[in-house]
C-alpha positions as CSV (number, residue, x, y, z in Angstrom):
1,X,89.7,-38.3,71.0
2,X,89.7,-35.8,68.9
3,X,87.2,-36.1,65.9
4,X,89.1,-35.5,62.4
5,X,86.9,-32.9,60.4
6,X,88.3,-34.0,57.1
7,X,86.9,-37.7,57.7
8,X,83.5,-36.7,58.9
9,X,83.1,-33.8,56.1
10,X,83.8,-36.8,53.3
11,X,81.3,-39.1,55.3
12,X,78.7,-36.4,54.5
13,X,79.7,-35.6,51.0
14,X,79.3,-39.4,50.2
15,X,75.8,-38.6,51.3
16,X,74.0,-37.8,48.3
17,X,71.8,-35.3,50.2
18,X,70.1,-33.3,47.4
19,X,67.7,-30.6,48.9
20,X,65.6,-31.6,50.4
21,X,66.5,-35.1,51.1
22,X,69.1,-34.6,54.1
23,X,67.7,-37.5,56.5
24,X,70.8,-39.3,56.3
25,X,73.2,-36.8,56.7
26,X,71.1,-35.5,59.8
27,X,71.3,-38.9,61.2
28,X,75.1,-39.3,61.0
29,X,75.6,-35.8,62.5
30,X,73.0,-36.8,65.5
31,X,74.9,-40.0,65.9
32,X,78.2,-38.1,66.3
33,X,77.1,-35.5,68.5
34,X,75.1,-37.9,70.7
35,X,78.2,-39.6,71.3
36,X,79.4,-36.6,73.0
37,X,76.7,-35.7,75.2
38,X,74.5,-33.4,73.1
39,X,70.8,-33.8,73.5
40,X,69.2,-34.2,69.9
41,X,66.0,-33.5,68.7
42,X,64.8,-34.4,65.0
43,X,62.1,-31.8,63.5
44,X,60.4,-32.7,60.6
45,X,57.9,-30.3,59.1
46,X,55.8,-30.7,55.8
47,X,54.4,-33.7,54.1
48,X,55.2,-35.9,51.5
49,X,57.6,-34.5,48.9
50,X,57.7,-31.1,51.1
51,X,58.7,-32.9,54.2
52,X,62.2,-31.4,55.7
53,X,64.1,-33.2,58.2
54,X,65.9,-30.8,60.8
55,X,68.1,-31.4,63.8
56,X,68.4,-29.1,67.1
57,X,71.2,-30.2,69.5
58,X,72.5,-29.1,72.6
59,X,74.9,-29.5,75.2
60,X,74.4,-27.7,78.8
61,X,71.6,-25.8,80.3
62,X,73.2,-22.7,81.0
63,X,73.2,-19.2,79.1
64,X,75.0,-18.2,76.9
65,X,73.9,-20.7,74.3
66,X,75.9,-20.4,71.3
67,X,74.4,-22.1,68.3
68,X,76.1,-23.0,65.0
69,X,73.9,-23.3,62.1
70,X,74.3,-25.1,58.8
71,X,72.5,-27.0,56.0
72,X,73.4,-30.5,54.9
73,X,71.2,-30.2,51.8
74,X,73.3,-29.7,48.5
75,X,72.3,-28.4,44.7
76,X,72.3,-31.0,42.2
77,X,75.5,-31.9,40.5
78,X,74.3,-31.1,37.0
79,X,76.0,-33.0,34.2
80,X,78.0,-35.7,36.0
81,X,80.2,-36.5,33.2
82,X,81.8,-32.9,33.3
83,X,83.1,-33.4,36.8
84,X,86.7,-34.6,36.9
85,X,85.6,-37.1,39.7
86,X,82.4,-38.4,41.2
87,X,80.4,-35.9,42.5
88,X,79.5,-37.6,45.7
89,X,82.8,-39.3,46.1
90,X,84.1,-37.2,49.1
91,X,87.6,-38.3,48.0
92,X,90.6,-36.6,48.7
93,X,93.2,-35.9,45.8
94,X,96.3,-33.2,45.6
95,X,95.5,-32.0,49.1
96,X,91.8,-31.7,48.5
97,X,88.4,-32.8,49.8
98,X,86.3,-33.4,46.4
99,X,82.7,-33.5,46.1
100,X,79.3,-31.8,46.1
101,X,78.8,-29.9,49.2
102,X,82.6,-30.0,50.1
103,X,82.5,-26.0,50.0
104,X,78.9,-25.3,50.5
105,X,78.7,-26.6,53.5
106,X,79.3,-30.0,54.7
107,X,83.1,-29.4,55.5
108,X,82.0,-26.2,57.7
109,X,79.8,-28.1,59.9
110,X,82.2,-31.0,60.1
111,X,84.7,-28.4,61.2
112,X,82.6,-27.1,63.6
113,X,81.5,-30.0,65.2
114,X,85.2,-31.3,65.5
115,X,86.2,-27.7,67.0
116,X,83.3,-28.1,69.5
117,X,84.1,-31.8,70.6
118,X,87.8,-30.8,71.1
119,X,86.6,-27.8,73.4
120,X,84.5,-29.9,75.4
121,X,87.1,-32.7,76.2
122,X,89.5,-30.0,77.0
123,X,87.4,-28.1,79.4
124,X,85.3,-30.3,81.4
125,X,84.0,-27.6,83.4
126,X,82.9,-25.7,80.4
127,X,79.3,-25.8,81.4
128,X,79.7,-23.2,84.1
129,X,80.1,-20.7,81.5
130,X,77.2,-21.8,79.1
131,X,75.8,-24.0,76.1
132,X,76.5,-24.9,72.7
133,X,74.0,-26.0,70.3
134,X,73.6,-27.0,66.5
135,X,70.6,-26.0,64.2
136,X,70.9,-28.3,61.2
137,X,68.8,-28.2,58.1
138,X,68.0,-30.2,54.8
139,X,66.3,-27.3,53.3
140,X,68.5,-24.1,52.8
141,X,69.1,-24.8,48.8
142,X,65.4,-25.3,48.5
143,X,62.4,-23.7,49.3
144,X,63.5,-22.9,52.5
145,X,60.1,-23.0,54.1
146,X,60.2,-26.0,56.2
147,X,63.8,-25.8,57.4
148,X,65.6,-23.3,59.5
149,X,62.2,-21.0,59.4
150,X,60.2,-23.5,60.9
151,X,63.0,-24.4,63.5
152,X,63.0,-20.9,64.5
153,X,59.3,-21.0,65.2
154,X,59.6,-24.1,67.1
155,X,62.2,-22.4,69.4
156,X,60.0,-19.4,70.3
157,X,57.1,-21.9,71.0
158,X,59.4,-23.9,73.3
159,X,61.0,-21.2,74.7
160,X,64.6,-22.3,73.9
161,X,66.8,-19.5,73.9
162,X,69.6,-19.0,71.5
163,X,71.9,-15.9,72.7
164,X,74.2,-15.9,69.6
165,X,74.5,-17.9,66.3
166,X,77.0,-18.2,63.8
167,X,76.2,-19.5,60.2
168,X,79.1,-21.7,58.6
169,X,78.6,-20.5,54.9
170,X,81.4,-20.0,52.8
171,X,82.2,-16.4,53.4
172,X,85.6,-15.9,52.4
173,X,86.3,-14.4,48.7
174,X,90.0,-15.6,48.5
175,X,91.3,-16.9,51.8
176,X,90.1,-17.9,55.1
177,X,89.9,-15.2,57.5
178,X,89.2,-12.5,55.1
179,X,85.4,-11.6,55.6
180,X,82.8,-12.1,58.2
181,X,79.0,-11.4,57.2
182,X,77.3,-9.2,59.8
183,X,74.2,-8.8,57.6
184,X,72.3,-9.3,54.3
185,X,70.3,-7.2,51.9
186,X,67.0,-8.1,51.4
187,X,65.5,-10.0,48.3
188,X,62.5,-8.4,46.6
189,X,61.4,-10.5,43.2
190,X,58.7,-8.8,40.9
191,X,56.6,-10.3,38.3
192,X,54.8,-8.0,35.3
193,X,52.3,-9.6,33.0
194,X,50.7,-7.6,30.0
195,X,48.2,-8.9,27.8
196,X,47.2,-8.2,24.5
197,X,45.7,-9.6,21.4
198,X,47.7,-11.9,19.0
199,X,47.6,-11.4,15.3
200,X,49.5,-11.4,12.2
201,X,52.2,-8.3,12.1
202,X,51.3,-7.5,8.5
203,X,47.7,-6.6,9.9
204,X,48.7,-4.7,13.4
205,X,45.5,-3.0,13.4
206,X,43.5,-6.5,14.3
207,X,45.8,-7.1,17.2
208,X,47.2,-5.5,20.1
209,X,51.0,-6.0,21.1
210,X,51.7,-6.1,24.6
211,X,55.3,-5.8,24.1
212,X,54.8,-2.0,23.4
213,X,53.3,-1.4,26.8
214,X,55.6,-3.5,28.6
215,X,58.6,-1.6,27.2
216,X,57.1,1.4,29.1
217,X,56.5,-0.5,32.4
218,X,60.2,-1.8,32.5
219,X,61.9,1.5,31.6
220,X,62.0,2.6,34.7
221,X,63.4,-0.7,35.9
222,X,66.5,-0.4,33.9
223,X,67.1,3.1,35.1
224,X,65.8,2.9,38.6
225,X,68.1,4.6,41.0
226,X,67.0,3.7,44.9
227,X,70.1,4.8,46.9
228,X,73.8,5.3,47.6
229,X,74.0,2.5,50.3
230,X,75.2,3.4,53.7
231,X,78.0,2.7,56.2
232,X,76.8,-1.0,56.5
233,X,75.3,-1.7,53.1
234,X,76.1,-1.5,49.6
235,X,73.5,0.5,47.2
236,X,70.6,-1.4,46.3
237,X,70.1,-2.9,43.1
238,X,67.3,-3.4,40.5
239,X,68.0,-6.5,38.0
240,X,65.4,-7.5,35.2
241,X,66.0,-11.3,35.3
242,X,63.6,-12.7,32.4
243,X,61.6,-11.2,29.4
244,X,59.4,-14.1,27.9
245,X,56.8,-13.7,25.4
246,X,56.6,-17.7,24.5
247,X,56.6,-16.5,20.9
248,X,58.5,-18.9,18.5
249,X,57.7,-17.0,15.3
250,X,58.8,-13.8,13.5
251,X,55.5,-12.7,12.2
252,X,53.1,-13.3,14.8
253,X,52.2,-10.6,17.4
254,X,52.2,-12.2,21.0
255,X,49.2,-12.2,23.1
256,X,51.2,-11.7,26.4
257,X,54.4,-11.0,27.7
258,X,56.1,-11.2,31.2
259,X,59.1,-9.6,32.9
260,X,60.5,-11.1,36.1
261,X,63.1,-8.8,38.1
262,X,64.7,-8.6,41.4
263,X,65.6,-6.0,43.6
264,X,68.5,-6.5,46.6
265,X,67.9,-3.8,48.9
266,X,69.3,-2.6,52.1
267,X,67.8,-1.2,55.2
268,X,66.8,2.1,53.7
269,X,64.0,0.2,52.3
270,X,61.3,-2.3,53.1
271,X,59.2,-4.7,51.0
272,X,56.5,-2.5,52.1
273,X,58.0,0.9,50.8
274,X,59.2,-1.0,47.3
275,X,56.1,-2.1,46.9
276,X,54.6,1.3,47.5
277,X,57.0,3.2,45.2
278,X,56.6,0.5,42.3
279,X,52.8,0.4,42.3
280,X,53.2,4.5,42.3
281,X,55.5,4.5,39.5
282,X,53.6,1.9,37.3
283,X,50.3,3.5,37.8
284,X,51.9,6.9,36.8
285,X,52.6,5.5,33.4
286,X,49.0,5.2,32.5
287,X,49.3,1.8,31.1
288,X,46.4,-0.4,31.1
289,X,46.0,-4.1,31.2
290,X,48.9,-5.1,33.2
291,X,49.2,-7.3,36.6
292,X,51.8,-6.8,39.0
293,X,52.7,-9.7,41.7
294,X,55.7,-9.9,44.1
295,X,56.9,-11.7,47.0
296,X,59.8,-10.9,49.6
297,X,62.0,-14.0,50.8
298,X,64.1,-11.5,52.8
299,X,64.2,-8.5,54.5
300,X,67.6,-7.0,55.3
301,X,69.1,-7.2,58.5
302,X,72.4,-6.1,60.6
303,X,74.1,-7.3,63.4
304,X,75.9,-4.7,65.5
305,X,79.3,-5.7,66.4
306,X,79.7,-6.8,70.0
307,X,81.0,-9.8,71.9
308,X,80.0,-12.2,69.0
309,X,81.7,-10.2,66.0
310,X,84.8,-9.4,68.4
311,X,85.2,-12.7,69.7
312,X,85.5,-14.1,66.2
313,X,87.8,-11.3,64.8
314,X,90.3,-12.0,67.5
315,X,90.3,-15.4,66.9
316,X,90.8,-15.0,63.1
317,X,93.5,-12.7,63.6
318,X,95.2,-15.3,66.3
319,X,95.0,-17.9,63.3
320,X,95.6,-16.0,60.3
321,X,97.1,-12.6,61.1
322,X,94.1,-11.4,59.1
323,X,91.8,-8.5,60.3
324,X,88.5,-9.7,58.6
325,X,86.4,-7.2,56.6
326,X,82.6,-7.0,58.0
327,X,80.2,-7.3,55.1
328,X,76.8,-7.4,54.2
329,X,77.3,-8.1,50.3
330,X,75.9,-11.7,48.7
331,X,72.8,-13.3,48.1
332,X,70.5,-14.6,51.2
333,X,71.1,-17.2,53.6
334,X,69.2,-18.8,56.7
335,X,70.4,-16.2,58.7
336,X,67.3,-14.2,57.7
337,X,65.3,-16.3,59.7
338,X,67.6,-16.7,62.7
339,X,68.2,-13.0,63.0
340,X,64.8,-12.9,64.4
341,X,65.5,-14.7,67.6
342,X,69.4,-13.6,68.1
343,X,72.5,-11.8,67.0
344,X,73.7,-13.9,64.0
345,X,76.8,-13.5,61.7
346,X,78.2,-16.0,59.0
347,X,81.7,-17.3,58.5
348,X,83.2,-20.2,56.8
349,X,85.1,-21.4,53.7
350,X,86.3,-19.8,50.6
351,X,83.2,-19.6,48.1
352,X,84.7,-19.6,44.9
353,X,84.0,-23.4,44.2
354,X,80.4,-23.5,45.7
355,X,77.4,-24.9,43.4
356,X,80.2,-25.4,40.5
357,X,81.4,-28.6,38.7
358,X,84.5,-30.0,40.5
359,X,83.5,-28.6,43.8
360,X,86.5,-29.0,46.3
361,X,87.9,-27.7,49.1
362,X,91.6,-27.3,50.3
363,X,92.3,-29.6,53.3
364,X,94.4,-27.0,54.7
365,X,91.6,-24.7,54.6
366,X,89.5,-27.0,56.6
367,X,92.1,-27.5,59.3
368,X,92.5,-23.6,59.5
369,X,88.9,-23.1,59.9
370,X,88.9,-25.7,62.6
371,X,91.4,-23.6,64.6
372,X,89.5,-20.4,64.1
373,X,86.1,-22.0,65.3
374,X,88.2,-23.5,68.5
375,X,89.9,-20.2,69.3
376,X,86.9,-18.6,68.9
377,X,85.1,-20.9,71.6
378,X,87.8,-20.2,74.0
379,X,87.6,-16.5,73.6
380,X,83.7,-16.3,73.7
381,X,83.3,-18.6,76.6
382,X,86.5,-18.2,78.6
383,X,88.3,-15.0,78.0
């Protein structure tokens, strides 16, 4: 019996799985997959409030093992009164499925499950060709420490091989079939702190204003040129995201100022090369009394088109008539962890309403996405 993706998506939306509290949603998916013969394993990492529940499920033992990855955790709804409907209602109104997670990305998970189960029913001898697996986390919207990252480590330790992977992130700008993500830029965050001596603005000789020094340090950031990009990536960018002195007064020289910035960088750079460049630049300014801290939560990656990309492109063309752009733009996703073990791409719904008030998705888009996924499975495994 065919599984209705809209009904399953609605059931998932009704579960208030604000990151990282995804246990109930994970259990629902586990129950559905087990009813179709998947071997499911719950993987929990972290303790207390840091605990994250994940699911790895597989049907078949042969290769290639095609994996669908996604997350059931969602961002908070914000001010519920601003919504036109109850944020976790999962209701259908005027042809749209409504609720937090409808776009990002419970509908995509439900759609792939529906496509896979239809495919299994129609191809009883399918596993002469390979296996299908699911990697579902509840920590993508949060710290991303005990979710997919840890599951990937577990896969390595247990020698469980995934050959190719699709992450169901909402990749399309305006219509289903416009864009496949085949890579992502890296994300590098920095924090500059300059300490001074607090004092009265009327007696500046008795104080040391840290803002003056900070202006010297951030001037290069506001004008920094990194590259022109290349055939696979957009140019790298530097953005100052916060300047904070914690000073409510007009007549007090502050004692400290901090600046946060983020660099989205392509594969012409690495976190090591950026750190070396920034440290050299700050040092050349001869500014004393500052500290520079940084972290990188994603290095850039690129998946060279091949069987995985070509199969999806062909499926999209057969269902929508569109030839999708192959893109590496946007933010980060859990693909940054999966790319360490196999080729990975991203394809899902239209992303305009993700994380917004009144998040919702057109039911016709859900149905269309299912047909694309189903066609993709047939092309990938059989053609």
